[in-house]
Each structure stands twice: as structure tokens, then as C-alpha cells.
BAPAVEX-68550 format. One record per residue (C-alpha): x, y, z. Coordinates in steps of 0.25 Angstrom, whole numbers, plus 2048, in hexadecimal, padded with zeros to 3 digits. Layout:
loke xx X; yy Y; zz Z
...
This chain:
loke xx 8CD; yy 808; zz 7D5
loke xx 8CE; yy 80F; zz 7E3
loke xx 8CB; yy 81C; zz 7DC
loke xx 8BF; yy 816; zz 7D6
loke xx 8BA; yy 811; zz 7E3
loke xx 8BD; yy 81F; zz 7EA
loke xx 8B6; yy 827; zz 7DF
loke xx 8AA; yy 81D; zz 7E0
loke xx 8AA; yy 820; zz 7EF
loke xx 8AB; yy 82F; zz 7EE
loke xx 89F; yy 82F; zz 7E3
loke xx 897; yy 826; zz 7ED
loke xx 899; yy 830; zz 7F8
loke xx 894; yy 83B; zz 7EF
loke xx 888; yy 833; zz 7EB
loke xx 885; yy 830; zz 7FA
loke xx 886; yy 83E; zz 7FE
loke xx 87D; yy 843; zz 7F2
loke xx 873; yy 838; zz 7F6
loke xx 873; yy 83C; zz 804
loke xx 871; yy 84B; zz 800
loke xx 865; yy 847; zz 7F7
loke xx 85F; yy 83C; zz 7FF
loke xx 861; yy 83D; zz 80E
loke xx 861; yy 830; zz 815
loke xx 854; yy 82C; zz 81B
loke xx 853; yy 82B; zz 82A
loke xx 853; yy 81E; zz 831
loke xx 845; yy 81F; zz 835
loke xx 83A; yy 826; zz 82D
loke xx 82B; yy 828; zz 831
loke xx 822; yy 82D; zz 826
loke xx 813; yy 830; zz 826
loke xx 809; yy 830; zz 81A
loke xx 7FB; yy 835; zz 818
loke xx 7F1; yy 833; zz 80C
loke xx 7E3; yy 835; zz 806
loke xx 7DF; yy 82C; zz 7FB
loke xx 7D2; yy 82D; zz 7F2
loke xx 7D1; yy 81E; zz 7F4
loke xx 7D9; yy 814; zz 7FD
loke xx 7DD; yy 808; zz 7F4
loke xx 7E4; yy 7FC; zz 7FA
loke xx 7E9; yy 7F2; zz 7F0
loke xx 7DF; yy 7F8; zz 7E6
loke xx 7D3; yy 7F7; zz 7EF
loke xx 7CC; yy 803; zz 7F5
loke xx 7CC; yy 804; zz 804
loke xx 7C3; yy 810; zz 805
loke xx 7B8; yy 80D; zz 7FB
loke xx 7BF; yy 816; zz 7F1
loke xx 7BE; yy 822; zz 7FB
loke xx 7CA; yy 82A; zz 800
loke xx 7D3; yy 826; zz 80C
loke xx 7DC; yy 82D; zz 816
loke xx 7EA; yy 826; zz 819
loke xx 7F5; yy 828; zz 822
loke xx 802; yy 820; zz 826
loke xx 810; yy 820; zz 82C
loke xx 81D; yy 819; zz 829
loke xx 82A; yy 816; zz 830
loke xx 836; yy 812; zz 829
loke xx 844; yy 80E; zz 82F
loke xx 84C; yy 811; zz 822
loke xx 859; yy 809; zz 826
loke xx 851; yy 7FC; zz 828
loke xx 846; yy 7FE; zz 81E
loke xx 83C; yy 7FA; zz 829
loke xx 82F; yy 802; zz 829
loke xx 821; yy 803; zz 830
loke xx 815; yy 80B; zz 82D
loke xx 806; yy 80D; zz 82F
loke xx 7FB; yy 812; zz 826
loke xx 7EC; yy 815; zz 827
loke xx 7E1; yy 817; zz 81D
loke xx 7D2; yy 819; zz 81E
loke xx 7CA; yy 80E; zz 817
loke xx 7BC; yy 809; zz 814
loke xx 7BD; yy 7FB; zz 80F
loke xx 7BB; yy 7F4; zz 81C
loke xx 7AD; yy 7FB; zz 81F
loke xx 7AA; yy 7F9; zz 810
loke xx 7AD; yy 7EA; zz 811
loke xx 7A2; yy 7E9; zz 81C
loke xx 798; yy 7F1; zz 814
loke xx 79A; yy 7E8; zz 808
loke xx 798; yy 7DC; zz 812
loke xx 78C; yy 7E2; zz 818
loke xx 792; yy 7E4; zz 826
loke xx 799; yy 7EF; zz 82E
loke xx 7A8; yy 7F0; zz 82E
loke xx 7B2; yy 7FB; zz 832
loke xx 7C0; yy 7FE; zz 830
loke xx 7C3; yy 80D; zz 82B
loke xx 7D2; yy 80D; zz 82C
loke xx 7DE; yy 804; zz 826
loke xx 7EA; yy 805; zz 82F
loke xx 7F7; yy 7FF; zz 829
loke xx 803; yy 7FB; zz 831
loke xx 80F; yy 7F6; zz 82A
loke xx 81E; yy 7F3; zz 82B
loke xx 829; yy 7EE; zz 823
loke xx 837; yy 7EF; zz 81D
loke xx 83C; yy 7F4; zz 810
loke xx 849; yy 7F6; zz 809
loke xx 852; yy 7F2; zz 7FD
loke xx 854; yy 7E4; zz 7F8
loke xx 85F; yy 7E8; zz 7EE
loke xx 860; yy 7EA; zz 7DF
loke xx 856; yy 7F5; zz 7E0
loke xx 84B; yy 7EC; zz 7E7
loke xx 844; yy 7F0; zz 7F4
loke xx 83B; yy 7E9; zz 7FE
loke xx 830; yy 7EC; zz 808
loke xx 82B; yy 7E1; zz 811
loke xx 821; yy 7E3; zz 81D
loke xx 813; yy 7E1; zz 823
loke xx 807; yy 7E9; zz 822
loke xx 7FB; yy 7E8; zz 82C
loke xx 7EE; yy 7EE; zz 827
loke xx 7E6; yy 7F2; zz 833
loke xx 7D7; yy 7F7; zz 833
loke xx 7D4; yy 7FC; zz 841
loke xx 7C6; yy 7F7; zz 846
loke xx 7C3; yy 7F1; zz 839
loke xx 7B7; yy 7E7; zz 839
loke xx 7B8; yy 7E1; zz 82B
loke xx 7B6; yy 7D3; zz 831
loke xx 7A7; yy 7D8; zz 833
loke xx 7A6; yy 7D6; zz 824
loke xx 7A9; yy 7C7; zz 824
loke xx 7B8; yy 7C8; zz 821
loke xx 7C4; yy 7CA; zz 82A
loke xx 7CA; yy 7D6; zz 831
loke xx 7D0; yy 7DF; zz 827
loke xx 7DE; yy 7E0; zz 82E
loke xx 7E9; yy 7DB; zz 826
loke xx 7F8; yy 7D8; zz 827
loke xx 801; yy 7D6; zz 81B
loke xx 810; yy 7D4; zz 818
loke xx 816; yy 7DA; zz 80C
loke xx 823; yy 7DA; zz 804
loke xx 827; yy 7E3; zz 7F8
loke xx 832; yy 7E3; zz 7EE
loke xx 835; yy 7F0; zz 7E7
loke xx 83E; yy 7F4; zz 7DB
loke xx 83F; yy 802; zz 7D5
loke xx 831; yy 807; zz 7D4
loke xx 82A; yy 7FA; zz 7D5
loke xx 826; yy 7F0; zz 7E0
loke xx 81F; yy 7E3; zz 7E3
loke xx 818; yy 7E1; zz 7F1
loke xx 812; yy 7D4; zz 7F7
loke xx 809; yy 7D5; zz 803
loke xx 803; yy 7C9; zz 80A
loke xx 7F8; yy 7C9; zz 815
loke xx 7FB; yy 7C1; zz 822
loke xx 7EC; yy 7C4; zz 826
loke xx 7DF; yy 7C4; zz 81F
loke xx 7E0; yy 7CF; zz 815
loke xx 7D7; yy 7DB; zz 818
loke xx 7CB; yy 7D2; zz 81D
loke xx 7CB; yy 7C7; zz 812
loke xx 7C8; yy 7BA; zz 819
loke xx 7D3; yy 7AF; zz 819
loke xx 7DC; yy 7B9; zz 811
loke xx 7EA; yy 7B7; zz 818
loke xx 7F6; yy 7B7; zz 80F
loke xx 7EF; yy 7BF; zz 804
loke xx 7F9; yy 7C6; zz 7FB
loke xx 7FB; yy 7D3; zz 7F4
loke xx 804; yy 7D6; zz 7E8
loke xx 809; yy 7E4; zz 7E5
loke xx 811; yy 7E8; zz 7D9
loke xx 813; yy 7F7; zz 7D6
loke xx 81D; yy 802; zz 7D3
loke xx 81E; yy 811; zz 7D5
loke xx 825; yy 819; zz 7CA
loke xx 82A; yy 828; zz 7CB
loke xx 824; yy 82F; zz 7BF
loke xx 823; yy 83D; zz 7BB
loke xx 823; yy 849; zz 7C4
loke xx 825; yy 841; zz 7D1
loke xx 819; yy 838; zz 7CE
loke xx 819; yy 82A; zz 7D2
loke xx 812; yy 81F; zz 7CA
loke xx 80D; yy 813; zz 7D2
loke xx 809; yy 806; zz 7CC
loke xx 803; yy 7FA; zz 7D4
loke xx 7FD; yy 7ED; zz 7D2
loke xx 7F9; yy 7E3; zz 7DD
loke xx 7F2; yy 7D6; zz 7DF
loke xx 7EA; yy 7D3; zz 7EC
loke xx 7E9; yy 7C4; zz 7EE
loke xx 7DF; yy 7C0; zz 7FA
loke xx 7E1; yy 7B2; zz 800
loke xx 7D7; yy 7A9; zz 807
loke xx 7C8; yy 7A7; zz 806
loke xx 7BB; yy 7AC; zz 80D
loke xx 7AF; yy 7A2; zz 80E
loke xx 7B5; yy 799; zz 804
loke xx 7B7; yy 7A4; zz 7FA
loke xx 7C5; yy 7A8; zz 7F6
loke xx 7CA; yy 7B6; zz 7F9
loke xx 7D2; yy 7B6; zz 7EC
loke xx 7C5; yy 7BC; zz 7E6
loke xx 7CA; yy 7C9; zz 7ED
loke xx 7D8; yy 7C8; zz 7E7
loke xx 7DA; yy 7D3; zz 7DD
loke xx 7E5; yy 7DC; zz 7D6
loke xx 7E7; yy 7EB; zz 7D7
loke xx 7EE; yy 7F6; zz 7D0
loke xx 7F2; yy 805; zz 7D2
loke xx 7F8; yy 80F; zz 7C9
loke xx 7FB; yy 81C; zz 7D0
loke xx 803; yy 82A; zz 7CF
loke xx 808; yy 831; zz 7DB
loke xx 810; yy 83E; zz 7DD
loke xx 815; yy 845; zz 7EA
loke xx 814; yy 854; zz 7EA
loke xx 81F; yy 85A; zz 7F2
loke xx 819; yy 868; zz 7F1
loke xx 80C; yy 863; zz 7F7
loke xx 812; yy 85E; zz 804
loke xx 817; yy 851; zz 7FE
loke xx 808; yy 84C; zz 7FB
loke xx 808; yy 840; zz 7F1
loke xx 7FC; yy 83F; zz 7E7
loke xx 7F9; yy 832; zz 7E2
loke xx 7EF; yy 82D; zz 7D7
loke xx 7ED; yy 81E; zz 7D4
loke xx 7E4; yy 815; zz 7CC
loke xx 7E1; yy 809; zz 7D4
loke xx 7D9; yy 7FC; zz 7D1
loke xx 7D7; yy 7ED; zz 7D3
loke xx 7D1; yy 7E1; zz 7CB
loke xx 7C8; yy 7DE; zz 7D7
loke xx 7BA; yy 7DA; zz 7D2
loke xx 7AF; yy 7E3; zz 7D5
loke xx 7A6; yy 7DD; zz 7E0
loke xx 7B2; yy 7D5; zz 7E7
loke xx 7B5; yy 7E0; zz 7F0
loke xx 7AC; yy 7EC; zz 7F0
loke xx 7A8; yy 7F9; zz 7F7
loke xx 79A; yy 7FA; zz 7FE
loke xx 78E; yy 7F9; zz 7F5
loke xx 78B; yy 808; zz 7F8
loke xx 798; yy 80A; zz 7EF
loke xx 792; yy 801; zz 7E4
loke xx 79B; yy 7F5; zz 7E7
loke xx 7A7; yy 7FB; zz 7E1
loke xx 7B3; yy 7F2; zz 7E1
loke xx 7BE; yy 7F6; zz 7EB
loke xx 7C8; yy 7F4; zz 7E0
loke xx 7C3; yy 7FC; zz 7D5
loke xx 7CD; yy 805; zz 7CE
loke xx 7CE; yy 813; zz 7D1
loke xx 7D7; yy 81F; zz 7D3
loke xx 7DD; yy 822; zz 7E1
loke xx 7E2; yy 830; zz 7E4
loke xx 7EB; yy 832; zz 7F1
loke xx 7F2; yy 83E; zz 7F8
loke xx 7FD; yy 839; zz 802
loke xx 809; yy 83F; zz 80A
loke xx 814; yy 839; zz 811
loke xx 81B; yy 841; zz 81C
């Protein structure tokens, strides 16, 4: 029995040595940056840029021993200006600036968790001029993952992206990312946005909808680590419920389409 224990200990020491050689331990504190250009910025299936391209940048800090993290991210947008145009007034807010923090780690038995808060800040936005509320939104979220799959739940503690009386609106996100051929990742997602409350006696539930995405991405090490992504995104949002300005033919902001992205983390 002692020999068995000793042999197991020696084997374990070799495994540990090999693991350290192949996978160097992460530093206690990590800071990364990211940048991207996308053909259309879609969030929860809805275009944020009137189907036009967007520029995006971000930074993340992680404390690996504790799993605590914080980050920030920015993107160009057009939806706030468009909301005013549709309502027949002037609104502005050309940038989305996200601030978030949370904690992630292992639950056990192969399960992981991620909990935190996310503030969507739209500097100088005047969305309220269009008859709704300020666009700024704060959500809490919790995610459980297993293998390539995950389920995430988000709930707003403020009005949701300007919807009147929409506090406690919820978003359900189910997805998975599978490693496939030649380093390509297949990403699948389906979600549902439920909007609470009412405006002028009309329930905000008419704006609730489901969305989906099927995408492929691949990182090219020979091209400075740039990641190319192609995704097909769509929703069941009815045309006319939420639209682009009349100059664009009143297209539904949730109509299905292909999104191409180039991104890099460094």
C-alpha cells in the first residue's frame, strides 16, 4: 500500500512538472486590451448601428487567485439618434461605454460560474427627448457553464435602454462554443428579452422578443493573432415594432443578417 502511495506521488509530481512546462501558471494580475471592427454592431439581436459598421475597443483586469475582474468597453452606435428621428425629434448619443465587474470561478464537478454587474453608459445621450427615458442602464447577471455550454440570466435594476417603467426586465441567454476543424470555433446562441412595465397604459411586453445567432470564428496566429468571425443573427421582432428611420425604409432593427468581424486581444 505504501509503495502504491509512493508511486502515485511520484507520478503526480511528474504530471505536475509536465503541466508547468506546457502550461505556465498565470500571473496573479492580468490586464488585456481588445479592439475590433464589425460590419454591424448587434446586441441581443438588434442592430445598434443601423446595419452599418462599428469600431470597438476595450480593456480587462483579472485577479486570477480570486477570480475577481473588472473591465470597460466602448463602441460607436446610431440607435439613439435613430430613435429620435423615428419619433420626429432630435436626439444624440453616438457612443456606448460599458463598465462591468464581477467574479468567476469553478463550482465543482466541471461547472463554472460568473456573477457581476454591468452599467451601459451613453455619454451626453438625450434619448429622453423622444418621449422615453434616459438610455443609461444597469444590469446584474449570473452565469453557469459546463463544458462548451452556458446559461446566463440578466436583470435590469433601472429602466432598460430607455423603455418607460421597465425596471426588472430580464434577458435569458443560452449558448455554446464548440472547437471544430482547423482551430475554428462554432458559436450557437438563443436568447429572450422580456421587457416589464407599460407606457401610457400600453404594456411594454409588445417589445419583448427572442433572438439567435450561429457563428464561426478563427484566430490566425500568422496574422498577428487577429480573429475573423462570421455570424448569422436574427430575431422574431415584428417589423414596425422597432424600426430604423423612414429614410431607410422602416426596416426592423431585428431583421436577420450576416455580421463579419475582425478583432484582436493583446
